[in-house]
C-alpha positions in Angstrom: 21.4 4.3 8.6 18.0 3.9 7.2 17.1 -0.1 6.9 14.8 0.5 4.0 17.8 1.2 1.3 18.7 -2.8 1.9 15.3 -3.7 0.5 15.8 -1.9 -2.8 14.9 -4.3 -5.7 17.9 -6.9 -6.4 19.7 -5.6 -3.5 21.4 -8.9 -2.1 19.9 -10.2 1.4 23.1 -12.5 2.4 26.2 -11.0 0.1 28.2 -8.0 0.9 27.5 -4.7 -0.7 27.7 -1.6 0.0 25.6 0.7 1.6 25.3 3.0 -1.7 27.3 3.7 -5.0 29.7 1.6 -7.0 31.9 -1.3 -5.6 34.5 -3.6 -7.3 37.6 -5.1 -6.4 37.9 -6.8 -2.7 41.0 -5.5 -1.0 43.1 -5.8 2.0 41.5 -8.5 3.3 43.1 -8.7 6.5 42.5 -11.0 9.9 43.3 -9.4 13.5 41.8 -9.3 16.8 39.1 -11.3 16.3 37.6 -9.1 13.0 37.5 -9.7 9.6 38.7 -6.3 7.6 37.0 -5.9 3.8 38.2 -3.0 1.9 36.9 -2.4 -1.7 37.0 -0.6 -4.7 34.7 2.4 -4.3 33.2 4.8 -5.7 31.1 7.4 -3.2 29.8 9.9 -5.8 28.1 7.6 -8.3 26.8 4.0 -9.3 29.6 3.6 -12.3 33.5 3.2 -11.6 34.8 6.6 -10.8 38.0 8.4 -8.9 39.0 5.3 -6.8 38.6 5.3 -2.7 39.1 2.4 -0.1 35.6 1.5 1.5 35.4 -0.6 4.7 33.5 -3.2 6.1 34.3 -5.5 9.2 32.7 -9.2 10.6 33.8 -11.7 13.2 31.6 -14.4 11.2 32.2 -13.3 7.8 28.1 -13.3 7.5 27.3 -9.9 9.2 29.6 -6.9 8.2 29.7 -3.0 9.9 29.9 -0.8 7.3 33.2 1.6 8.5 33.8 5.2 7.1 35.6 5.3 3.8 39.2 4.2 4.9 41.7 5.4 2.3 40.9 8.7 -0.5 43.0 10.2 -3.4 45.6 12.1 -2.5 48.6 13.7 -4.2 49.8 10.6 -5.7 46.6 9.9 -7.5 43.9 7.6 -7.0 43.7 4.4 -4.6 43.3 1.3 -6.7 43.8 -2.5 -5.5 45.9 -3.5 -3.1 46.4 -5.7 0.4 46.9 -5.5 3.9 49.0 -7.6 6.4 49.7 -7.6 10.1 52.8 -6.4 10.9 53.5 -9.0 14.0 57.5 -7.5 14.3 57.2 -4.1 13.8 59.8 -4.5 11.1 58.1 -1.6 9.0 58.9 1.2 12.5 55.2 2.1 12.3 54.3 0.7 15.5 56.5 1.2 18.4 57.3 -2.3 18.7 54.0 -3.8 18.7 51.5 -5.4 15.7 49.7 -3.1 13.6 48.3 -3.2 10.1 49.9 -1.8 6.8 48.3 -1.4 3.6 49.8 -2.1 0.0 48.1 -0.5 -2.8 48.6 1.1 -6.1 48.4 5.0 -6.1 47.3 5.7 -10.0 47.6 9.1 -11.4 49.4 10.3 -14.8 53.0 11.1 -15.5 53.3 14.9 -15.4 52.2 16.7 -18.7 51.2 13.5 -20.2 47.9 11.2 -20.8 49.8 8.2 -19.8 48.7 6.4 -16.8 51.0 5.9 -14.0 50.7 3.7 -11.6 52.8 2.9 -8.0 52.8 1.2 -5.1 52.2 2.8 -1.7 51.8 2.3 1.7 49.1 3.3 4.8 49.3 2.1 8.5 46.5 2.0 11.2 47.9 2.3 15.0 43.9 1.6 16.2 43.1 -2.1 14.6 41.8 -0.4 11.0 39.6 2.6 12.2 41.6 5.4 10.6 44.9 5.2 8.4 47.8 7.3 8.1 49.2 7.5 4.9 53.3 6.7 4.4 55.3 10.0 3.8 57.5 7.8 2.1 55.0 7.0 -0.5 55.2 5.7 -2.9 57.5 2.7 -2.6 57.9 0.9 -5.4 57.5 2.5 -9.3 58.3 1.1 -12.7 58.2 3.9 -15.6 58.4 1.3 -18.5 55.6 -0.5 -17.4 52.0 1.1 -17.7 49.7 -1.7 -16.2 51.9 -2.1 -12.7 49.2 -2.8 -9.8 47.4 -4.6 -7.3 50.2 -6.0 -4.6 49.3 -8.8 -2.7 52.1 -8.7 0.2 52.7 -12.0 2.7 55.2 -12.9 4.6 57.4 -15.9 3.8 58.4 -17.6 7.4 61.2 -19.7 5.9 63.1 -17.0 4.1 61.9 -14.5 6.8 60.9 -11.6 4.4 57.9 -10.1 2.9 57.1 -10.9 -0.6 55.0 -9.1 -3.3 53.2 -10.4 -6.4 52.0 -7.4 -8.6 50.6 -7.4 -11.5 52.6 -6.3 -14.9 51.0 -5.7 -17.8 50.7 -9.3 -19.0 52.3 -11.0 -16.3 53.4 -10.9 -12.6 56.4 -9.9 -10.8 57.6 -10.9 -7.5 59.3 -8.5 -5.3 61.1 -9.0 -1.6 61.5 -6.4 1.3 62.6 -6.8 5.1 60.6 -3.6 5.9 57.6 -2.9 4.0 58.9 -0.1 2.8 62.3 -1.3 0.6 61.5 -3.5 -2.0 63.5 -5.3 -4.6 62.7 -7.4 -7.9 63.3 -11.1 -7.6 61.7 -12.7 -10.5 58.9 -12.5 -13.3 56.4 -15.5 -14.0 53.8 -15.8 -16.9 54.8 -13.9 -19.8 53.8 -17.5 -21.7 51.7 -19.4 -19.7 47.9 -19.5 -19.0 45.5 -17.3 -20.8 46.3 -13.9 -21.5 42.9 -13.0 -23.2 43.1 -9.9 -21.4 45.5 -7.7 -18.6 46.6 -9.7 -15.9 45.1 -8.2 -12.8 44.6 -9.2 -8.9 47.4 -11.5 -8.6 47.6 -13.7 -5.0 50.1 -16.4 -3.9 49.2 -18.8 -1.3 50.0 -22.2 -0.1 47.4 -25.2 0.4 48.1 -28.6 1.9 46.9 -31.5 -0.6 44.2 -33.4 0.4 44.8 -32.2 3.9 47.8 -33.3 4.5 50.1 -30.8 5.7 52.9 -32.1 4.8 52.4 -32.1 1.1 51.6 -28.7 -0.1 51.7 -26.4 -2.8 51.6 -23.2 -3.8 48.9 -21.8 -5.7 49.1 -18.2 -8.0 45.4 -16.6 -8.8 45.4 -13.7 -11.4 42.4 -12.5 -12.8 41.9 -11.5 -16.5 40.3 -8.4 -17.8 37.8 -8.1 -20.6 38.4 -8.4 -23.7 35.8 -7.5 -26.4 36.3 -10.4 -28.8 35.9 -13.3 -25.6 32.2 -13.8 -24.6 33.3 -14.3 -21.1 34.3 -11.6 -20.6 36.4 -10.9 -17.4 37.7 -13.9 -15.4 40.1 -15.8 -12.7 42.5 -18.2 -13.4 45.0 -20.3 -10.8 48.6 -22.0 -11.0 49.6 -24.8 -9.3 53.2 -25.4 -8.6 56.3 -24.0 -6.1 57.5 -21.0 -4.7 61.2 -21.1 -2.9 60.4 -17.6 -1.6 61.3 -15.8 -4.9 60.6 -17.9 -7.6 57.1 -19.1 -8.9 57.6 -22.5 -11.0 54.4 -24.1 -13.2 53.9 -27.4 -12.8 51.8 -27.8 -15.6 52.9 -27.1 -19.2 52.9 -23.1 -20.3 49.3 -23.8 -22.4 47.3 -25.2 -19.0 44.3 -22.7 -18.4 42.9 -24.1 -15.0 39.8 -21.4 -14.4 38.7 -20.6 -10.6 35.3 -20.4 -11.4 32.9 -21.4 -14.5 30.6 -19.0 -14.0 30.3 -15.0 -15.5 30.3 -13.3 -12.1 33.2 -14.0 -9.7 36.1 -11.7 -10.5 39.4 -10.0 -8.7 39.1 -12.4 -6.0 42.0 -12.9 -3.5 42.4 -14.4 0.0 42.3 -12.8 3.5 45.9 -12.3 5.3 46.8 -13.7 8.5 43.9 -16.1 9.4 45.5 -19.4 10.7 42.8 -22.2 10.0 43.1 -25.6 11.8 42.9 -27.1 8.5 44.8 -24.9 7.0 42.6 -23.4 4.2 42.5 -20.1 3.0 39.9 -18.0 2.9 38.7 -16.4 -0.6 36.1 -13.4 -1.6 35.8 -12.4 -5.1 33.7 -9.4 -6.9 30.3 -10.6 -8.4 30.5 -8.9 -11.4 32.0 -8.8 -15.0 33.6 -5.6 -16.6 31.6 -6.4 -19.7 28.2 -5.1 -17.7 29.7 -4.3 -14.9 28.6 -0.6 -15.0 25.3 -1.5 -16.4 23.3 -3.6 -14.4 20.2 -2.9 -13.5 20.1 -1.5 -9.8 19.6 1.9 -8.3 21.4 3.5 -5.2 24.1 0.8 -5.1 26.0 -1.2 -7.9 28.1 -4.5 -7.7 28.1 -7.4 -4.9 30.8 -10.0 -3.4 30.4 -13.6 -3.9 29.9 -15.4 -1.1 33.3 -15.8 1.2 34.8 -19.4 0.4 37.3 -21.8 2.1 40.2 -22.7 -0.7 41.6 -26.4 -0.2 43.5 -28.3 -3.1 42.4 -32.5 -4.0 44.7 -34.4 -5.6 42.2 -36.5 -8.4 42.5 -37.7 -11.5 43.3 -34.9 -13.7 46.1 -33.6 -11.2 45.9 -31.1 -8.3 42.7 -29.1 -8.6 41.5 -25.9 -6.0 38.2 -26.9 -4.4 35.9 -24.1 -3.0 33.3 -24.5 0.1 31.2 -22.1 1.3 31.9 -20.6 5.0 30.0 -22.6 7.4 28.9 -19.8 9.3 26.2 -18.9 6.7 24.3 -21.6 8.2 23.4 -19.1 11.1 21.4 -18.0 8.8 19.4 -21.2 8.1 15.4 -21.1 8.8 13.5 -24.3 9.1 14.5 -26.6 6.3 12.5 -29.1 4.0 14.1 -32.2 3.3 13.3 -35.1 1.2 15.2 -38.4 0.9 14.4 -41.6 -1.4 12.1 -40.3 -4.0 11.9 -40.9 -7.2 11.3 -38.3 -9.8 9.6 -39.2 -13.2 9.6 -36.7 -16.5 6.5 -34.3 -16.1 6.5 -34.5 -12.1 8.0 -31.4 -10.1 8.6 -32.3 -6.8 9.1 -29.0 -5.8 6.0 -27.8 -7.3 4.4 -26.1 -3.5 7.8 -24.4 -2.9 8.1 -20.9 -3.1 11.5 -18.8 -1.9 13.3 -15.8 -2.7 16.2 -16.4 -0.9 17.6 -19.8 0.1 20.8 -22.7 0.4 19.9 -25.8 -1.4 21.8 -29.2 -1.1 21.1 -32.1 -2.7 22.6 -35.5 -3.7 20.6 -37.2 -7.3 21.2 -40.7 -8.6 20.7 -39.8 -12.3 19.3 -43.5 -13.2 18.0 -43.4 -16.6 17.5 -40.0 -17.4 19.6 -37.7 -20.1 19.1 -34.5 -18.1 18.2 -33.4 -14.5 18.2 -30.0 -13.1 16.6 -27.3 -11.0 14.3 -24.3 -12.3 14.7 -21.7 -10.0 13.0 -18.1 -9.3 10.9 -19.7 -11.4 7.5 -17.8 -12.9 5.5 -18.6 -16.1 8.1 -16.0 -18.1 11.1 -16.3 -15.6 13.9 -19.1 -14.7 17.2 -19.7 -14.4 18.3 -23.0 -14.7 21.0 -25.4 -13.0 21.1 -28.8 -15.1 23.1 -31.9 -15.8 23.7 -33.2 -19.5 24.5 -36.9 -18.7 25.6 -37.6 -22.6 27.9 -34.7 -22.5 28.7 -34.8 -19.2 28.4 -31.2 -18.4 27.1 -29.0 -15.7 25.5 -25.6 -17.2 23.7 -22.9 -15.7 20.9 -21.2 -17.9 20.2 -17.6 -17.3 18.6 -16.9 -21.0 15.3 -16.2 -19.4 16.5 -15.7 -15.7 15.1 -12.1 -15.7 15.9 -8.5 -16.7 19.2 -9.0 -19.3 18.7 -6.0 -21.8 21.3 -3.9 -20.5 24.0 -5.7 -22.3 23.6 -9.0 -25.1 26.1 -11.1 -23.3 24.4 -11.4 -20.1 21.6 -13.8 -21.5 23.6 -17.4 -21.8 24.1 -20.0 -21.0 27.6 -22.1 -20.0 28.9 -25.1 -19.2 31.8 -27.2 -17.4 32.8 -30.5 -17.7 31.8 -32.8 -14.5 31.8 -36.2 -13.7 29.0 -37.9 -11.9 30.6 -39.5 -8.8 29.2 -43.4 -9.0 26.4 -42.1 -11.1 25.3 -39.5 -8.9 25.2 -35.2 -8.7 25.7 -33.7 -5.8 24.7 -29.6 -5.5 25.0 -26.8 -3.2 23.1 -23.8 -4.2 22.9 -20.6 -3.2 20.3 -18.3 -4.2 20.1 -14.7 -3.3 18.1 -11.3 -4.5 19.9 -11.1 -7.7 22.7 -13.9 -7.7 23.1 -17.8 -7.9 26.3 -19.9 -6.6 26.6 -23.7 -7.7 28.9 -25.5 -5.4 29.1 -29.1 -7.6 30.8 -32.5 -5.9 31.5 -30.6 -2.7 33.2 -28.2 -4.4 35.3 -28.9 -6.9 33.3 -26.8 -9.9 32.1 -23.5 -8.8 29.5 -21.4 -11.1 28.9 -18.0 -10.0 26.4 -15.9 -11.9 24.2 -13.0 -11.2 20.6 -13.0 -12.1 17.9 -10.0 -12.1 14.5 -12.1 -11.8 11.3 -10.5 -10.6 10.9 -10.3 -7.3 7.8 -12.3 -7.3 9.1 -15.3 -9.2 9.4 -17.5 -6.5 8.5 -20.9 -7.8 11.4 -23.6 -8.0 11.1 -27.3 -10.1 13.1 -30.5 -10.0 12.8 -32.0 -13.5 14.2 -34.7 -15.4 14.3 -35.5 -19.3 13.7 -38.8 -20.7 13.6 -41.3 -17.8 13.6 -41.5 -14.3 16.0 -40.0 -11.7 16.0 -40.7 -7.8 16.7 -37.7 -5.0 18.8 -39.5 -2.7 18.8 -36.1 -0.7 17.5 -32.9 -0.6 17.2 -30.0 2.0 16.1 -26.7 1.3 16.9 -24.1 3.8 15.4 -20.9 3.5 17.8 -18.3 4.6 17.4 -15.2 6.8 18.6 -11.6 5.8 21.5 -10.5 7.5 19.9 -7.2 7.9 18.3 -7.3 11.5 15.7 -4.9 10.7 13.4 -4.9 7.5 11.2 -2.3 5.9 7.4 -3.3 7.2 
């Protein structure tokens, strides 16, 4: 495959993208025999949403990806919507002659006979060769519900205490839980969410994971992740919420009051994210990745031969703080192998009108900093900067808000909701702000205060907008430390 295609305008250089054509939700993420599998919603005939397939890629480090042939294609049961994959270690399904193997659980989507009404049913496929090829189960579909139209996106995991498979499934404006002994026959267990959390759009792509609190394995909570589709009256578009609670193998109980809404990401472009199955980390964190787009404008973003990227893979953990137990997200450390020689500043006072980074130019990089805001009313970075363009990441001390402003970030006329500024409450730590930023050809990801707050946004700057500015307003601030790591592309061959 020609590598020139990976140098198109706006093509990310360290985020996952399809080789060509349309991509949306991550699907079927599973770790098996030393390989991370990433499947994804894919339309191989166009750059806008169409008849869904499962695209496929494999990695050993979550950073460099080998593109594989399409894994699942539409058949007599319909298109291949979102779902998950698991390692059937004990061959409960009977597909693998007593050995472990991979099973995909996904939504088949078509229409009821002689009707325009959509029909969504859950089906299985299995692989006898470590995910290279897939066999559709002859008994598909394995789970149906004629009363619910939006009935999709199964996430399945093994519940060790109850010794059973559990499926969490989006069912219109709530989630359903099902249990099974063999992945083929499913029994309804419970539902959650009819009157809890945000209902600003249809519920999609649920996930349920157990995490230790503050790294203590003996104390855990269950996290239910639910994405919410775009609603015309909501400026934010599609986004993802989560609930903290308990799960007994059948029923999820929310610890918070029903009206409580916790957002996983405070940017515009992190949707449909779920976690990898069968990853056994020493810290018991979960690996997560999301689709880096928004249904408000996903079909319109200004790319040519491909459309959409994934977020950086992240490690999810839990931290107990003054506001309760909250998700923490940190980029996977494998990304550090992309770093080139860093520029470092320490213990530098910055005054209004000064720019510590005036001689720095870069288009893809990682930035880590800790800043004492001192007397400043606002401190921030102007990134992918030129005379006409800038993306601003800043902190307002009076409002105690962290913000991203992409109003002048580059190309934005494809949708009137794209150019925007959004913020989130963030308390400083002893008067200091800690930021960890990743800037790619068409995106920015902000991890603040060690991942307590995350903001993910697409941007489409001119390739020549490579300037950078650290600014302060109304008083001096002090850079305790700042490290800028230019990053090399994950593609080994580039166009000359």
